[in-house]
C-alpha positions in Angstrom: -36.4 -4.7 1.3 -37.2 -4.0 4.9 -35.0 -1.0 5.9 -35.2 -1.8 9.6 -33.7 -5.2 8.9 -30.9 -3.6 6.8 -30.0 -1.1 9.6 -29.9 -3.6 12.4 -26.5 -3.3 13.8 -24.9 -5.0 16.9 -23.0 -2.7 19.2 -19.6 -2.9 21.0 -20.2 -5.0 24.1 -23.0 -7.1 22.5 -22.7 -10.8 22.0 -21.9 -11.5 18.3 -25.2 -12.6 16.6 -25.2 -16.3 15.9 -26.0 -17.8 12.5 -25.5 -20.9 10.4 -24.1 -20.6 6.8 -22.2 -22.3 4.1 -18.6 -21.2 3.6 -15.7 -22.0 1.4 -14.5 -24.4 4.0 -17.8 -26.1 4.7 -20.9 -25.5 6.8 -20.5 -23.2 9.8 -22.4 -22.5 13.0 -20.7 -19.3 13.9 -20.9 -19.5 17.7 -19.3 -22.9 17.7 -16.6 -22.0 15.1 -15.4 -18.9 17.1 -15.8 -20.5 20.6 -12.8 -19.6 22.9 -11.0 -17.7 20.2 -10.5 -14.2 19.0 -12.2 -13.7 15.7 -12.2 -11.0 13.0 -15.4 -11.1 10.9 -15.2 -8.9 7.8 -17.4 -8.3 4.8 -16.6 -7.2 1.3 -19.0 -5.9 -1.4 -18.5 -8.6 -4.1 -16.3 -11.3 -5.5 -14.2 -10.6 -8.6 -13.9 -6.9 -7.8 -10.6 -5.0 -7.6 -10.6 -3.4 -4.2 -12.0 -6.6 -2.6 -9.3 -8.7 -4.2 -6.6 -6.5 -2.7 -8.2 -6.7 0.8 -8.8 -10.4 0.8 -5.3 -11.0 -0.4 -4.1 -8.7 2.4 -5.8 -10.9 5.0 -4.5 -14.0 3.4 -0.9 -12.7 3.3 -1.2 -11.9 7.1 -2.5 -15.4 7.9 0.6 -16.3 10.0 0.2 -13.1 12.0 -3.4 -13.9 12.9 -2.5 -17.5 13.7 0.2 -16.3 16.1 -2.4 -14.1 17.8 -4.8 -17.0 18.1 -7.3 -15.2 15.9 -9.7 -16.7 13.3 -10.5 -14.9 10.1 -14.0 -15.1 8.6 -14.9 -13.3 5.4 -18.4 -12.6 3.9 -20.1 -11.2 0.8 -23.5 -11.4 -0.7 -22.4 -14.0 -3.3 -23.0 -17.7 -3.9 -20.7 -20.3 -2.7 -19.9 -21.2 -6.3 -18.8 -17.6 -7.0 -16.6 -17.6 -3.9 -14.9 -20.8 -4.9 -14.4 -19.5 -8.5 -12.9 -16.3 -7.1 -10.6 -18.1 -4.7 -9.3 -20.2 -7.6 -8.9 -17.2 -9.8 -6.9 -15.2 -7.3 -4.7 -18.3 -6.5 -4.1 -18.8 -10.2 -3.2 -15.2 -11.0 -1.3 -14.2 -7.9 -0.4 -17.4 -6.0 -2.3 -16.1 -2.9 -4.8 -18.6 -1.4 -7.7 -17.6 0.8 -7.5 -20.3 3.4 -10.0 -18.7 5.8 -13.7 -19.4 5.4 -15.7 -17.0 3.3 -19.4 -17.0 4.1 -22.0 -17.3 1.2 -24.7 -14.8 2.1 -26.7 -14.7 -1.0 -29.9 -14.4 1.0 -28.3 -11.5 3.0 -29.4 -12.9 6.4 -25.9 -12.5 8.0 -25.4 -9.1 6.4 -28.7 -7.9 7.9 -27.8 -9.3 11.4 -24.5 -7.4 11.4 -25.7 -4.1 9.7 -23.4 -4.7 6.8 -26.0 -3.4 4.4 -26.1 0.4 4.4 -28.9 1.8 2.1 -27.0 5.0 1.4 -24.2 3.0 -0.2 -26.0 -0.1 -1.6 -29.0 -2.3 -0.8 -27.5 -5.3 -2.4 -23.8 -5.2 -1.5 -22.2 -5.3 1.9 -20.0 -2.4 3.0 -16.5 -3.1 4.3 -17.3 -3.9 7.9 -14.9 -5.4 10.4 -16.0 -6.9 13.7 -13.4 -7.9 16.4 -14.9 -10.6 18.6 -13.3 -11.8 21.8 -13.0 -15.4 23.1 -16.3 -14.9 25.0 -18.1 -14.1 21.8 -18.4 -10.4 22.7 -18.0 -7.7 20.0 -15.1 -5.5 21.1 -14.4 -3.2 18.2 -16.2 -2.3 15.0 -14.9 -0.6 11.8 -16.9 0.4 8.8 -15.5 1.5 5.4 -17.5 2.6 2.3 -17.5 0.6 -1.0 -14.8 2.6 -2.6 -12.2 2.8 0.2 -10.1 -0.2 1.1 -9.3 -1.0 4.7 -6.0 -0.4 6.5 -4.5 -3.7 7.4 -1.9 -2.1 9.7 -4.7 -0.6 11.8 -6.6 -3.9 11.9 -3.4 -5.6 13.2 -2.7 -2.8 15.6 -6.2 -2.8 17.0 -6.1 -6.5 17.6 -2.9 -6.4 19.5 -4.1 -3.4 21.5 -7.3 -5.2 22.5 -5.4 -8.4 23.5 -2.8 -6.3 25.5 -5.5 -4.3 27.3 -7.3 -7.5 28.3 -4.1 -9.2 29.5 -2.6 -6.4 31.5 -5.8 -4.5 32.4 -4.6 -1.2 30.9 -5.6 1.3 28.3 -3.8 2.5 25.1 -2.9 6.1 24.3 -3.2 7.8 20.9 -1.3 5.9 18.2 -0.2 3.1 20.6 1.9 0.4 19.0 3.2 -2.8 20.4 6.2 -2.0 22.6 5.0 1.5 23.5 4.0 2.5 27.1 0.5 1.9 28.2 -1.9 3.9 30.4 -2.7 2.5 33.8 -6.2 3.0 35.3 -6.6 6.2 37.3 -6.7 6.1 41.1 -10.1 5.6 42.8 -9.2 6.9 46.2 -7.0 9.6 47.8 -4.7 6.9 49.2 -4.2 5.4 45.7 -3.4 8.9 44.4 -0.8 9.4 47.0 0.7 6.0 46.5 0.9 6.7 42.8 2.8 9.9 43.3 5.6 7.9 45.0 5.6 5.1 42.4 7.9 4.6 39.4 5.2 5.3 36.9 5.7 7.9 34.2 3.4 10.6 35.6 1.8 13.3 33.4 -0.6 14.0 36.2 -2.2 11.8 38.9 -4.9 10.8 36.5 -2.6 10.1 33.6 0.2 7.7 34.2 2.1 5.4 31.9 4.2 2.3 32.3 6.2 -0.1 30.1 5.1 -3.7 29.5 7.8 -6.2 28.7 7.5 -9.1 26.3 4.4 -7.8 24.6 5.3 -10.0 21.6 4.2 -13.0 23.7 0.6 -11.8 23.8 -1.7 -14.2 21.9 
């Protein structure tokens, strides 16, 4: 296996690499499927494994949340489409949870290589737990990587999505541990005049370069 291919990894700010693949909901051309929508692309090591089952079930149980945020979910592992379908059926039968989002069959590892989901130090045949947040313009905005033996934090995935959408809508930044409803950070002043204007504003001033404000109706952000 070519290690350079394995380690290829898109960066924050890059366009999400395009591909065509078979999924549990049918054939997919990724760039067309995600067009004009927020998307979370996430990989898991293998079907019929315990940690992956908890994670995929977690995404499925939060389907309404992601729908409300106008965000598509796309899963992936280096398994066949037949294995995916059998696993989806098994989980539905045993827990009542149905994975409605598409799961990519990546048995040839082409997509995993494009997204740097194969990490040789962990495994050369199983994808690590990668999460890519992709905006409506097809640009990668945030990347998370977890090892094979540690499950993801769904609360952080949801928090990060809302933070990205809020930052884009209001042109602001988020402080440490920001959650929906908290105050946000406004961009620092670029001129002396802006600095003086800020000092007489109603912003919460820590200093001229660090100022916060409240945003109303954040729950309406999609």
